[in-house]
mmCIF file of the N, C-alpha and C atoms, coordinates in Angstrom:
data_MODEL
# 
_entry.id   MODEL 
# 
loop_
_atom_site.group_PDB 
_atom_site.id 
_atom_site.type_symbol 
_atom_site.label_atom_id 
_atom_site.label_alt_id 
_atom_site.label_comp_id 
_atom_site.label_asym_id 
_atom_site.label_entity_id 
_atom_site.label_seq_id 
_atom_site.pdbx_PDB_ins_code 
_atom_site.Cartn_x 
_atom_site.Cartn_y 
_atom_site.Cartn_z 
_atom_site.occupancy 
_atom_site.B_iso_or_equiv 
_atom_site.pdbx_formal_charge 
_atom_site.auth_seq_id 
_atom_site.auth_comp_id 
_atom_site.auth_asym_id 
_atom_site.auth_atom_id 
_atom_site.pdbx_PDB_model_num 
ATOM 1   N N  . MET A 1 1  ? 39.230  9.034   1.292   1.00 0.00 ? 1  MET A N  1 
ATOM 2   C CA . MET A 1 1  ? 38.554  10.302  1.137   1.00 0.00 ? 1  MET A CA 1 
ATOM 3   C C  . MET A 1 1  ? 37.262  10.133  0.330   1.00 0.00 ? 1  MET A C  1 
ATOM 4   N N  . ILE A 1 2  ? 37.331  9.487   -0.841  1.00 0.00 ? 2  ILE A N  1 
ATOM 5   C CA . ILE A 1 2  ? 36.144  9.291   -1.669  1.00 0.00 ? 2  ILE A CA 1 
ATOM 6   C C  . ILE A 1 2  ? 35.162  8.349   -0.976  1.00 0.00 ? 2  ILE A C  1 
ATOM 7   N N  . PHE A 1 3  ? 35.691  7.384   -0.212  1.00 0.00 ? 3  PHE A N  1 
ATOM 8   C CA . PHE A 1 3  ? 34.833  6.457   0.513   1.00 0.00 ? 3  PHE A CA 1 
ATOM 9   C C  . PHE A 1 3  ? 34.004  7.207   1.555   1.00 0.00 ? 3  PHE A C  1 
ATOM 10  N N  . LYS A 1 4  ? 34.618  8.137   2.259   1.00 0.00 ? 4  LYS A N  1 
ATOM 11  C CA . LYS A 1 4  ? 33.902  8.927   3.270   1.00 0.00 ? 4  LYS A CA 1 
ATOM 12  C C  . LYS A 1 4  ? 32.807  9.771   2.612   1.00 0.00 ? 4  LYS A C  1 
ATOM 13  N N  . PHE A 1 5  ? 33.124  10.362  1.470   1.00 0.00 ? 5  PHE A N  1 
ATOM 14  C CA . PHE A 1 5  ? 32.150  11.181  0.760   1.00 0.00 ? 5  PHE A CA 1 
ATOM 15  C C  . PHE A 1 5  ? 30.954  10.332  0.329   1.00 0.00 ? 5  PHE A C  1 
ATOM 16  N N  . LEU A 1 6  ? 31.209  9.172   -0.249  1.00 0.00 ? 6  LEU A N  1 
ATOM 17  C CA . LEU A 1 6  ? 30.133  8.282   -0.672  1.00 0.00 ? 6  LEU A CA 1 
ATOM 18  C C  . LEU A 1 6  ? 29.313  7.784   0.513   1.00 0.00 ? 6  LEU A C  1 
ATOM 19  N N  . PHE A 1 7  ? 29.989  7.512   1.633   1.00 0.00 ? 7  PHE A N  1 
ATOM 20  C CA . PHE A 1 7  ? 29.304  7.054   2.836   1.00 0.00 ? 7  PHE A CA 1 
ATOM 21  C C  . PHE A 1 7  ? 28.358  8.135   3.370   1.00 0.00 ? 7  PHE A C  1 
ATOM 22  N N  . VAL A 1 8  ? 28.824  9.379   3.425   1.00 0.00 ? 8  VAL A N  1 
ATOM 23  C CA . VAL A 1 8  ? 27.996  10.488  3.901   1.00 0.00 ? 8  VAL A CA 1 
ATOM 24  C C  . VAL A 1 8  ? 26.826  10.712  2.940   1.00 0.00 ? 8  VAL A C  1 
ATOM 25  N N  . LEU A 1 9  ? 27.086  10.648  1.650   1.00 0.00 ? 9  LEU A N  1 
ATOM 26  C CA . LEU A 1 9  ? 26.027  10.805  0.670   1.00 0.00 ? 9  LEU A CA 1 
ATOM 27  C C  . LEU A 1 9  ? 24.980  9.703   0.817   1.00 0.00 ? 9  LEU A C  1 
ATOM 28  N N  . LEU A 1 10 ? 25.411  8.488   1.030   1.00 0.00 ? 10 LEU A N  1 
ATOM 29  C CA . LEU A 1 10 ? 24.495  7.372   1.236   1.00 0.00 ? 10 LEU A CA 1 
ATOM 30  C C  . LEU A 1 10 ? 23.648  7.577   2.494   1.00 0.00 ? 10 LEU A C  1 
ATOM 31  N N  . LEU A 1 11 ? 24.271  8.044   3.569   1.00 0.00 ? 11 LEU A N  1 
ATOM 32  C CA . LEU A 1 11 ? 23.520  8.316   4.798   1.00 0.00 ? 11 LEU A CA 1 
ATOM 33  C C  . LEU A 1 11 ? 22.481  9.420   4.583   1.00 0.00 ? 11 LEU A C  1 
ATOM 34  N N  . LEU A 1 12 ? 22.858  10.463  3.848   1.00 0.00 ? 12 LEU A N  1 
ATOM 35  C CA . LEU A 1 12 ? 21.916  11.543  3.557   1.00 0.00 ? 12 LEU A CA 1 
ATOM 36  C C  . LEU A 1 12 ? 20.723  11.027  2.760   1.00 0.00 ? 12 LEU A C  1 
ATOM 37  N N  . ILE A 1 13 ? 21.004  10.238  1.760   1.00 0.00 ? 13 ILE A N  1 
ATOM 38  C CA . ILE A 1 13 ? 19.920  9.701   0.931   1.00 0.00 ? 13 ILE A CA 1 
ATOM 39  C C  . ILE A 1 13 ? 19.031  8.771   1.745   1.00 0.00 ? 13 ILE A C  1 
ATOM 40  N N  . ALA A 1 14 ? 19.622  7.977   2.597   1.00 0.00 ? 14 ALA A N  1 
ATOM 41  C CA . ALA A 1 14 ? 18.863  6.978   3.346   1.00 0.00 ? 14 ALA A CA 1 
ATOM 42  C C  . ALA A 1 14 ? 18.014  7.594   4.460   1.00 0.00 ? 14 ALA A C  1 
ATOM 43  N N  . PHE A 1 15 ? 18.509  8.638   5.130   1.00 0.00 ? 15 PHE A N  1 
ATOM 44  C CA . PHE A 1 15 ? 17.841  9.107   6.345   1.00 0.00 ? 15 PHE A CA 1 
ATOM 45  C C  . PHE A 1 15 ? 17.263  10.510  6.283   1.00 0.00 ? 15 PHE A C  1 
ATOM 46  N N  . VAL A 1 16 ? 17.432  11.229  5.203   1.00 0.00 ? 16 VAL A N  1 
ATOM 47  C CA . VAL A 1 16 ? 16.885  12.584  5.109   1.00 0.00 ? 16 VAL A CA 1 
ATOM 48  C C  . VAL A 1 16 ? 15.843  12.597  3.984   1.00 0.00 ? 16 VAL A C  1 
ATOM 49  N N  . PRO A 1 17 ? 14.564  12.624  4.346   1.00 0.00 ? 17 PRO A N  1 
ATOM 50  C CA . PRO A 1 17 ? 13.500  12.530  3.342   1.00 0.00 ? 17 PRO A CA 1 
ATOM 51  C C  . PRO A 1 17 ? 13.547  13.590  2.238   1.00 0.00 ? 17 PRO A C  1 
ATOM 52  N N  . PRO A 1 18 ? 13.833  14.876  2.520   1.00 0.00 ? 18 PRO A N  1 
ATOM 53  C CA . PRO A 1 18 ? 13.887  15.836  1.412   1.00 0.00 ? 18 PRO A CA 1 
ATOM 54  C C  . PRO A 1 18 ? 14.976  15.505  0.387   1.00 0.00 ? 18 PRO A C  1 
ATOM 55  N N  . VAL A 1 19 ? 16.106  15.003  0.858   1.00 0.00 ? 19 VAL A N  1 
ATOM 56  C CA . VAL A 1 19 ? 17.182  14.630  -0.063  1.00 0.00 ? 19 VAL A CA 1 
ATOM 57  C C  . VAL A 1 19 ? 16.751  13.425  -0.886  1.00 0.00 ? 19 VAL A C  1 
ATOM 58  N N  . ARG A 1 20 ? 16.076  12.488  -0.232  1.00 0.00 ? 20 ARG A N  1 
ATOM 59  C CA . ARG A 1 20 ? 15.588  11.298  -0.924  1.00 0.00 ? 20 ARG A CA 1 
ATOM 60  C C  . ARG A 1 20 ? 14.575  11.688  -1.993  1.00 0.00 ? 20 ARG A C  1 
ATOM 61  N N  . ARG A 1 21 ? 13.641  12.598  -1.671  1.00 0.00 ? 21 ARG A N  1 
ATOM 62  C CA . ARG A 1 21 ? 12.655  13.045  -2.639  1.00 0.00 ? 21 ARG A CA 1 
ATOM 63  C C  . ARG A 1 21 ? 13.314  13.743  -3.827  1.00 0.00 ? 21 ARG A C  1 
ATOM 64  N N  . PHE A 1 22 ? 14.338  14.540  -3.538  1.00 0.00 ? 22 PHE A N  1 
ATOM 65  C CA . PHE A 1 22 ? 15.033  15.244  -4.614  1.00 0.00 ? 22 PHE A CA 1 
ATOM 66  C C  . PHE A 1 22 ? 15.708  14.257  -5.564  1.00 0.00 ? 22 PHE A C  1 
ATOM 67  N N  . PHE A 1 23 ? 16.389  13.255  -5.024  1.00 0.00 ? 23 PHE A N  1 
ATOM 68  C CA . PHE A 1 23 ? 17.046  12.268  -5.881  1.00 0.00 ? 23 PHE A CA 1 
ATOM 69  C C  . PHE A 1 23 ? 16.031  11.459  -6.679  1.00 0.00 ? 23 PHE A C  1 
ATOM 70  N N  . PHE A 1 24 ? 14.899  11.123  -6.071  1.00 0.00 ? 24 PHE A N  1 
ATOM 71  C CA . PHE A 1 24 ? 13.859  10.403  -6.798  1.00 0.00 ? 24 PHE A CA 1 
ATOM 72  C C  . PHE A 1 24 ? 13.317  11.266  -7.929  1.00 0.00 ? 24 PHE A C  1 
ATOM 73  N N  . TRP A 1 25 ? 13.055  12.542  -7.647  1.00 0.00 ? 25 TRP A N  1 
ATOM 74  C CA . TRP A 1 25 ? 12.572  13.457  -8.680  1.00 0.00 ? 25 TRP A CA 1 
ATOM 75  C C  . TRP A 1 25 ? 13.607  13.601  -9.787  1.00 0.00 ? 25 TRP A C  1 
ATOM 76  N N  . LEU A 1 26 ? 14.879  13.673  -9.417  1.00 0.00 ? 26 LEU A N  1 
ATOM 77  C CA . LEU A 1 26 ? 15.949  13.831  -10.385 1.00 0.00 ? 26 LEU A CA 1 
ATOM 78  C C  . LEU A 1 26 ? 16.032  12.621  -11.309 1.00 0.00 ? 26 LEU A C  1 
ATOM 79  N N  . LEU A 1 27 ? 15.876  11.435  -10.750 1.00 0.00 ? 27 LEU A N  1 
ATOM 80  C CA . LEU A 1 27 ? 16.014  10.207  -11.540 1.00 0.00 ? 27 LEU A CA 1 
ATOM 81  C C  . LEU A 1 27 ? 14.741  9.818   -12.280 1.00 0.00 ? 27 LEU A C  1 
ATOM 82  N N  . VAL A 1 28 ? 13.577  9.963   -11.638 1.00 0.00 ? 28 VAL A N  1 
ATOM 83  C CA . VAL A 1 28 ? 12.353  9.409   -12.193 1.00 0.00 ? 28 VAL A CA 1 
ATOM 84  C C  . VAL A 1 28 ? 11.274  10.463  -12.448 1.00 0.00 ? 28 VAL A C  1 
ATOM 85  N N  . GLY A 1 29 ? 11.159  11.410  -11.572 1.00 0.00 ? 29 GLY A N  1 
ATOM 86  C CA . GLY A 1 29 ? 10.028  12.335  -11.583 1.00 0.00 ? 29 GLY A CA 1 
ATOM 87  C C  . GLY A 1 29 ? 9.884   13.151  -12.843 1.00 0.00 ? 29 GLY A C  1 
ATOM 88  N N  . ARG A 1 30 ? 10.971  13.659  -13.376 1.00 0.00 ? 30 ARG A N  1 
ATOM 89  C CA . ARG A 1 30 ? 10.874  14.477  -14.582 1.00 0.00 ? 30 ARG A CA 1 
ATOM 90  C C  . ARG A 1 30 ? 10.354  13.666  -15.756 1.00 0.00 ? 30 ARG A C  1 
ATOM 91  N N  . GLN A 1 31 ? 10.824  12.438  -15.896 1.00 0.00 ? 31 GLN A N  1 
ATOM 92  C CA . GLN A 1 31 ? 10.369  11.580  -16.994 1.00 0.00 ? 31 GLN A CA 1 
ATOM 93  C C  . GLN A 1 31 ? 8.888   11.231  -16.830 1.00 0.00 ? 31 GLN A C  1 
ATOM 94  N N  . LEU A 1 32 ? 8.456   10.955  -15.588 1.00 0.00 ? 32 LEU A N  1 
ATOM 95  C CA . LEU A 1 32 ? 7.045   10.660  -15.352 1.00 0.00 ? 32 LEU A CA 1 
ATOM 96  C C  . LEU A 1 32 ? 6.166   11.850  -15.707 1.00 0.00 ? 32 LEU A C  1 
ATOM 97  N N  . ALA A 1 33 ? 6.587   13.041  -15.309 1.00 0.00 ? 33 ALA A N  1 
ATOM 98  C CA . ALA A 1 33 ? 5.806   14.242  -15.609 1.00 0.00 ? 33 ALA A CA 1 
ATOM 99  C C  . ALA A 1 33 ? 5.719   14.468  -17.111 1.00 0.00 ? 33 ALA A C  1 
ATOM 100 N N  . LYS A 1 34 ? 6.807   14.232  -17.829 1.00 0.00 ? 34 LYS A N  1 
ATOM 101 C CA . LYS A 1 34 ? 6.806   14.415  -19.269 1.00 0.00 ? 34 LYS A CA 1 
ATOM 102 C C  . LYS A 1 34 ? 5.868   13.417  -19.953 1.00 0.00 ? 34 LYS A C  1 
ATOM 103 N N  . GLU A 1 35 ? 5.903   12.167  -19.543 1.00 0.00 ? 35 GLU A N  1 
ATOM 104 C CA . GLU A 1 35 ? 5.028   11.148  -20.125 1.00 0.00 ? 35 GLU A CA 1 
ATOM 105 C C  . GLU A 1 35 ? 3.561   11.432  -19.814 1.00 0.00 ? 35 GLU A C  1 
ATOM 106 N N  . GLN A 1 36 ? 3.283   11.910  -18.600 1.00 0.00 ? 36 GLN A N  1 
ATOM 107 C CA . GLN A 1 36 ? 1.914   12.222  -18.229 1.00 0.00 ? 36 GLN A CA 1 
ATOM 108 C C  . GLN A 1 36 ? 1.393   13.408  -19.051 1.00 0.00 ? 36 GLN A C  1 
ATOM 109 N N  . ARG A 1 37 ? 2.226   14.402  -19.252 1.00 0.00 ? 37 ARG A N  1 
ATOM 110 C CA . ARG A 1 37 ? 1.848   15.551  -20.066 1.00 0.00 ? 37 ARG A CA 1 
ATOM 111 C C  . ARG A 1 37 ? 1.534   15.118  -21.503 1.00 0.00 ? 37 ARG A C  1 
ATOM 112 N N  . LYS A 1 38 ? 2.379   14.227  -22.046 1.00 0.00 ? 38 LYS A N  1 
ATOM 113 C CA . LYS A 1 38 ? 2.179   13.741  -23.408 1.00 0.00 ? 38 LYS A CA 1 
ATOM 114 C C  . LYS A 1 38 ? 0.878   12.941  -23.514 1.00 0.00 ? 38 LYS A C  1 
ATOM 115 N N  . ALA A 1 39 ? 0.582   12.113  -22.529 1.00 0.00 ? 39 ALA A N  1 
ATOM 116 C CA . ALA A 1 39 ? -0.651  11.323  -22.542 1.00 0.00 ? 39 ALA A CA 1 
ATOM 117 C C  . ALA A 1 39 ? -1.875  12.234  -22.439 1.00 0.00 ? 39 ALA A C  1 
ATOM 118 N N  . ASN A 1 40 ? -1.802  13.268  -21.611 1.00 0.00 ? 40 ASN A N  1 
ATOM 119 C CA . ASN A 1 40 ? -2.924  14.197  -21.490 1.00 0.00 ? 40 ASN A CA 1 
ATOM 120 C C  . ASN A 1 40 ? -3.165  14.955  -22.791 1.00 0.00 ? 40 ASN A C  1 
ATOM 121 N N  . GLU A 1 41 ? -2.102  15.328  -23.481 1.00 0.00 ? 41 GLU A N  1 
ATOM 122 C CA . GLU A 1 41 ? -2.258  16.019  -24.757 1.00 0.00 ? 41 GLU A CA 1 
ATOM 123 C C  . GLU A 1 41 ? -2.924  15.112  -25.790 1.00 0.00 ? 41 GLU A C  1 
ATOM 124 N N  . GLN A 1 42 ? -2.538  13.852  -25.836 1.00 0.00 ? 42 GLN A N  1 
ATOM 125 C CA . GLN A 1 42 ? -3.148  12.919  -26.772 1.00 0.00 ? 42 GLN A CA 1 
ATOM 126 C C  . GLN A 1 42 ? -4.619  12.696  -26.440 1.00 0.00 ? 42 GLN A C  1 
ATOM 127 N N  . PHE A 1 43 ? -4.936  12.633  -25.167 1.00 0.00 ? 43 PHE A N  1 
ATOM 128 C CA . PHE A 1 43 ? -6.311  12.394  -24.743 1.00 0.00 ? 43 PHE A CA 1 
ATOM 129 C C  . PHE A 1 43 ? -7.208  13.588  -25.062 1.00 0.00 ? 43 PHE A C  1 
ATOM 130 N N  . ASN A 1 44 ? -6.691  14.782  -24.852 1.00 0.00 ? 44 ASN A N  1 
ATOM 131 C CA . ASN A 1 44 ? -7.503  15.980  -25.038 1.00 0.00 ? 44 ASN A CA 1 
ATOM 132 C C  . ASN A 1 44 ? -7.505  16.499  -26.469 1.00 0.00 ? 44 ASN A C  1 
ATOM 133 N N  . ARG A 1 45 ? -6.668  15.996  -27.313 1.00 0.00 ? 45 ARG A N  1 
ATOM 134 C CA . ARG A 1 45 ? -6.560  16.501  -28.675 1.00 0.00 ? 45 ARG A CA 1 
ATOM 135 C C  . ARG A 1 45 ? -7.828  16.180  -29.467 1.00 0.00 ? 45 ARG A C  1 
ATOM 136 N N  . GLY A 1 46 ? -8.441  17.207  -29.995 1.00 0.00 ? 46 GLY A N  1 
ATOM 137 C CA . GLY A 1 46 ? -9.561  17.020  -30.911 1.00 0.00 ? 46 GLY A CA 1 
ATOM 138 C C  . GLY A 1 46 ? -10.881 16.648  -30.277 1.00 0.00 ? 46 GLY A C  1 
ATOM 139 N N  . THR A 1 47 ? -10.970 16.549  -28.991 1.00 0.00 ? 47 THR A N  1 
ATOM 140 C CA . THR A 1 47 ? -12.247 16.217  -28.381 1.00 0.00 ? 47 THR A CA 1 
ATOM 141 C C  . THR A 1 47 ? -12.611 17.295  -27.373 1.00 0.00 ? 47 THR A C  1 
ATOM 142 N N  . ARG A 1 48 ? -13.885 17.584  -27.338 1.00 0.00 ? 48 ARG A N  1 
ATOM 143 C CA . ARG A 1 48 ? -14.384 18.529  -26.351 1.00 0.00 ? 48 ARG A CA 1 
ATOM 144 C C  . ARG A 1 48 ? -15.197 17.762  -25.327 1.00 0.00 ? 48 ARG A C  1 
ATOM 145 N N  . GLU A 1 49 ? -15.360 18.339  -24.166 1.00 0.00 ? 49 GLU A N  1 
ATOM 146 C CA . GLU A 1 49 ? -16.101 17.675  -23.110 1.00 0.00 ? 49 GLU A CA 1 
ATOM 147 C C  . GLU A 1 49 ? -17.550 17.486  -23.537 1.00 0.00 ? 49 GLU A C  1 
ATOM 148 N N  . GLY A 1 50 ? -18.048 16.280  -23.403 1.00 0.00 ? 50 GLY A N  1 
ATOM 149 C CA . GLY A 1 50 ? -19.414 15.973  -23.758 1.00 0.00 ? 50 GLY A CA 1 
ATOM 150 C C  . GLY A 1 50 ? -19.618 15.605  -25.217 1.00 0.00 ? 50 GLY A C  1 
ATOM 151 N N  . GLU A 1 51 ? -18.575 15.668  -26.016 1.00 0.00 ? 51 GLU A N  1 
ATOM 152 C CA . GLU A 1 51 ? -18.701 15.344  -27.436 1.00 0.00 ? 51 GLU A CA 1 
ATOM 153 C C  . GLU A 1 51 ? -18.769 13.831  -27.618 1.00 0.00 ? 51 GLU A C  1 
ATOM 154 N N  . THR A 1 52 ? -19.635 13.399  -28.524 1.00 0.00 ? 52 THR A N  1 
ATOM 155 C CA . THR A 1 52 ? -19.785 11.979  -28.816 1.00 0.00 ? 52 THR A CA 1 
ATOM 156 C C  . THR A 1 52 ? -19.344 11.731  -30.247 1.00 0.00 ? 52 THR A C  1 
ATOM 157 N N  . ARG A 1 53 ? -18.491 10.760  -30.437 1.00 0.00 ? 53 ARG A N  1 
ATOM 158 C CA . ARG A 1 53 ? -18.032 10.397  -31.774 1.00 0.00 ? 53 ARG A CA 1 
ATOM 159 C C  . ARG A 1 53 ? -18.551 9.010   -32.114 1.00 0.00 ? 53 ARG A C  1 
ATOM 160 N N  . VAL A 1 54 ? -19.040 8.877   -33.345 1.00 0.00 ? 54 VAL A N  1 
ATOM 161 C CA . VAL A 1 54 ? -19.527 7.586   -33.818 1.00 0.00 ? 54 VAL A CA 1 
ATOM 162 C C  . VAL A 1 54 ? -18.736 7.239   -35.062 1.00 0.00 ? 54 VAL A C  1 
ATOM 163 N N  . HIS A 1 55 ? -18.049 6.114   -35.039 1.00 0.00 ? 55 HIS A N  1 
ATOM 164 C CA . HIS A 1 55 ? -17.305 5.636   -36.193 1.00 0.00 ? 55 HIS A CA 1 
ATOM 165 C C  . HIS A 1 55 ? -18.092 4.477   -36.789 1.00 0.00 ? 55 HIS A C  1 
ATOM 166 N N  . SER A 1 56 ? -18.593 4.676   -37.983 1.00 0.00 ? 56 SER A N  1 
ATOM 167 C CA . SER A 1 56 ? -19.373 3.603   -38.595 1.00 0.00 ? 56 SER A CA 1 
ATOM 168 C C  . SER A 1 56 ? -18.674 3.133   -39.862 1.00 0.00 ? 56 SER A C  1 
ATOM 169 N N  . THR A 1 57 ? -19.015 1.909   -40.263 1.00 0.00 ? 57 THR A N  1 
ATOM 170 C CA . THR A 1 57 ? -18.438 1.350   -41.476 1.00 0.00 ? 57 THR A CA 1 
ATOM 171 C C  . THR A 1 57 ? -19.479 1.410   -42.582 1.00 0.00 ? 57 THR A C  1 
ATOM 172 N N  . ALA A 1 58 ? -19.023 1.304   -43.791 1.00 0.00 ? 58 ALA A N  1 
ATOM 173 C CA . ALA A 1 58 ? -19.936 1.323   -44.933 1.00 0.00 ? 58 ALA A CA 1 
ATOM 174 C C  . ALA A 1 58 ? -20.774 0.056   -44.926 1.00 0.00 ? 58 ALA A C  1 
ATOM 175 N N  . PRO A 1 59 ? -22.007 0.123   -45.456 1.00 0.00 ? 59 PRO A N  1 
ATOM 176 C CA . PRO A 1 59 ? -22.846 -1.077  -45.492 1.00 0.00 ? 59 PRO A CA 1 
ATOM 177 C C  . PRO A 1 59 ? -22.196 -2.172  -46.344 1.00 0.00 ? 59 PRO A C  1 
ATOM 178 N N  . GLY A 1 60 ? -22.273 -3.386  -45.880 1.00 0.00 ? 60 GLY A N  1 
ATOM 179 C CA . GLY A 1 60 ? -21.716 -4.508  -46.627 1.00 0.00 ? 60 GLY A CA 1 
ATOM 180 C C  . GLY A 1 60 ? -20.268 -4.804  -46.296 1.00 0.00 ? 60 GLY A C  1 
ATOM 181 N N  . VAL A 1 61 ? -19.615 -3.959  -45.544 1.00 0.00 ? 61 VAL A N  1 
ATOM 182 C CA . VAL A 1 61 ? -18.214 -4.187  -45.181 1.00 0.00 ? 61 VAL A CA 1 
ATOM 183 C C  . VAL A 1 61 ? -18.183 -4.816  -43.801 1.00 0.00 ? 61 VAL A C  1 
ATOM 184 N N  . THR A 1 62 ? -17.504 -5.945  -43.695 1.00 0.00 ? 62 THR A N  1 
ATOM 185 C CA . THR A 1 62 ? -17.393 -6.607  -42.398 1.00 0.00 ? 62 THR A CA 1 
ATOM 186 C C  . THR A 1 62 ? -15.946 -6.571  -41.947 1.00 0.00 ? 62 THR A C  1 
ATOM 187 N N  . ASP A 1 63 ? -15.782 -6.279  -40.680 1.00 0.00 ? 63 ASP A N  1 
ATOM 188 C CA . ASP A 1 63 ? -14.439 -6.253  -40.109 1.00 0.00 ? 63 ASP A CA 1 
ATOM 189 C C  . ASP A 1 63 ? -14.020 -7.618  -39.580 1.00 0.00 ? 63 ASP A C  1 
ATOM 190 N N  . SER A 1 64 ? -14.961 -8.535  -39.519 1.00 0.00 ? 64 SER A N  1 
ATOM 191 C CA . SER A 1 64 ? -14.672 -9.829  -38.934 1.00 0.00 ? 64 SER A CA 1 
ATOM 192 C C  . SER A 1 64 ? -13.828 -10.671 -39.880 1.00 0.00 ? 64 SER A C  1 
ATOM 193 N N  . ARG A 1 65 ? -12.826 -11.294 -39.357 1.00 0.00 ? 65 ARG A N  1 
ATOM 194 C CA . ARG A 1 65 ? -11.982 -12.192 -40.140 1.00 0.00 ? 65 ARG A CA 1 
ATOM 195 C C  . ARG A 1 65 ? -12.542 -13.611 -40.123 1.00 0.00 ? 65 ARG A C  1 
ATOM 196 N N  . ILE A 1 66 ? -13.484 -13.862 -39.227 1.00 0.00 ? 66 ILE A N  1 
ATOM 197 C CA . ILE A 1 66 ? -14.050 -15.194 -39.090 1.00 0.00 ? 66 ILE A CA 1 
ATOM 198 C C  . ILE A 1 66 ? -15.230 -15.305 -40.040 1.00 0.00 ? 66 ILE A C  1 
ATOM 199 N N  . LYS A 1 67 ? -15.193 -16.267 -40.913 1.00 0.00 ? 67 LYS A N  1 
ATOM 200 C CA . LYS A 1 67 ? -16.261 -16.495 -41.880 1.00 0.00 ? 67 LYS A CA 1 
ATOM 201 C C  . LYS A 1 67 ? -17.032 -17.736 -41.461 1.00 0.00 ? 67 LYS A C  1 
ATOM 202 N N  . GLY A 1 68 ? -18.175 -17.551 -40.851 1.00 0.00 ? 68 GLY A N  1 
ATOM 203 C CA . GLY A 1 68 ? -18.987 -18.697 -40.438 1.00 0.00 ? 68 GLY A CA 1 
ATOM 204 C C  . GLY A 1 68 ? -18.401 -19.388 -39.228 1.00 0.00 ? 68 GLY A C  1 
ATOM 205 N N  . GLY A 1 69 ? -18.669 -20.679 -39.108 1.00 0.00 ? 69 GLY A N  1 
ATOM 206 C CA . GLY A 1 69 ? -18.173 -21.443 -37.977 1.00 0.00 ? 69 GLY A CA 1 
ATOM 207 C C  . GLY A 1 69 ? -18.877 -22.775 -37.897 1.00 0.00 ? 69 GLY A C  1 
ATOM 208 N N  . GLU A 1 70 ? -18.571 -23.515 -36.869 1.00 0.00 ? 70 GLU A N  1 
ATOM 209 C CA . GLU A 1 70 ? -19.180 -24.819 -36.681 1.00 0.00 ? 70 GLU A CA 1 
ATOM 210 C C  . GLU A 1 70 ? -20.215 -24.736 -35.577 1.00 0.00 ? 70 GLU A C  1 
ATOM 211 N N  . TYR A 1 71 ? -21.279 -25.533 -35.740 1.00 0.00 ? 71 TYR A N  1 
ATOM 212 C CA . TYR A 1 71 ? -22.280 -25.615 -34.691 1.00 0.00 ? 71 TYR A CA 1 
ATOM 213 C C  . TYR A 1 71 ? -21.828 -26.689 -33.705 1.00 0.00 ? 71 TYR A C  1 
ATOM 214 N N  . VAL A 1 72 ? -21.819 -26.351 -32.431 1.00 0.00 ? 72 VAL A N  1 
ATOM 215 C CA . VAL A 1 72 ? -21.378 -27.295 -31.404 1.00 0.00 ? 72 VAL A CA 1 
ATOM 216 C C  . VAL A 1 72 ? -22.557 -27.570 -30.485 1.00 0.00 ? 72 VAL A C  1 
ATOM 217 N N  . ASP A 1 73 ? -22.929 -28.859 -30.383 1.00 0.00 ? 73 ASP A N  1 
ATOM 218 C CA . ASP A 1 73 ? -23.979 -29.248 -29.455 1.00 0.00 ? 73 ASP A CA 1 
ATOM 219 C C  . ASP A 1 73 ? -23.483 -29.123 -28.030 1.00 0.00 ? 73 ASP A C  1 
ATOM 220 N N  . TYR A 1 74 ? -24.390 -28.808 -27.157 1.00 0.00 ? 74 TYR A N  1 
ATOM 221 C CA . TYR A 1 74 ? -24.002 -28.735 -25.739 1.00 0.00 ? 74 TYR A CA 1 
ATOM 222 C C  . TYR A 1 74 ? -25.088 -29.375 -24.906 1.00 0.00 ? 74 TYR A C  1 
ATOM 223 N N  . ASP A 1 75 ? -24.685 -29.890 -23.763 1.00 0.00 ? 75 ASP A N  1 
ATOM 224 C CA . ASP A 1 75 ? -25.626 -30.459 -22.806 1.00 0.00 ? 75 ASP A CA 1 
ATOM 225 C C  . ASP A 1 75 ? -25.692 -29.522 -21.621 1.00 0.00 ? 75 ASP A C  1 
ATOM 226 N N  . GLU A 1 76 ? -26.937 -29.207 -21.237 1.00 0.00 ? 76 GLU A N  1 
ATOM 227 C CA . GLU A 1 76 ? -27.114 -28.326 -20.105 1.00 0.00 ? 76 GLU A CA 1 
ATOM 228 C C  . GLU A 1 76 ? -26.850 -29.093 -18.811 1.00 0.00 ? 76 GLU A C  1 
ATOM 229 N N  . VAL A 1 77 ? -26.001 -28.553 -17.972 1.00 0.00 ? 77 VAL A N  1 
ATOM 230 C CA . VAL A 1 77 ? -25.654 -29.198 -16.712 1.00 0.00 ? 77 VAL A CA 1 
ATOM 231 C C  . VAL A 1 77 ? -26.531 -28.613 -15.624 1.00 0.00 ? 77 VAL A C  1 
ATOM 232 N N  . LYS A 1 78 ? -27.186 -29.520 -14.855 1.00 0.00 ? 78 LYS A N  1 
ATOM 233 C CA . LYS A 1 78 ? -28.055 -29.049 -13.772 1.00 0.00 ? 78 LYS A CA 1 
ATOM 234 C C  . LYS A 1 78 ? -27.492 -29.397 -12.438 1.00 0.00 ? 78 LYS A C  1 
# 
C-alpha cells in the first residue's frame, strides 16, 4: 500500500511540471527568496541612488602591511 502511494507520488513529481515546481518551491524557493530579500536590504541600506561615498584615511596612515621590498632586475624579451 505505501509502495503504491510512493510510486504514484514519484510519477507525479517526475511527469507533472506544476507539481514539480511546487515541490521545488517548497524545498528551495522560499529560502532563496528570503536570502535575496536580505541581500537587497543590505545593498539598499543607507545609500540613495546616485550617491557617492568616499572613504579616506588620515594623512600618514598606511594600510599596507608591506614595508619596502627588493629591486628585481628583469630582461626584456623580444
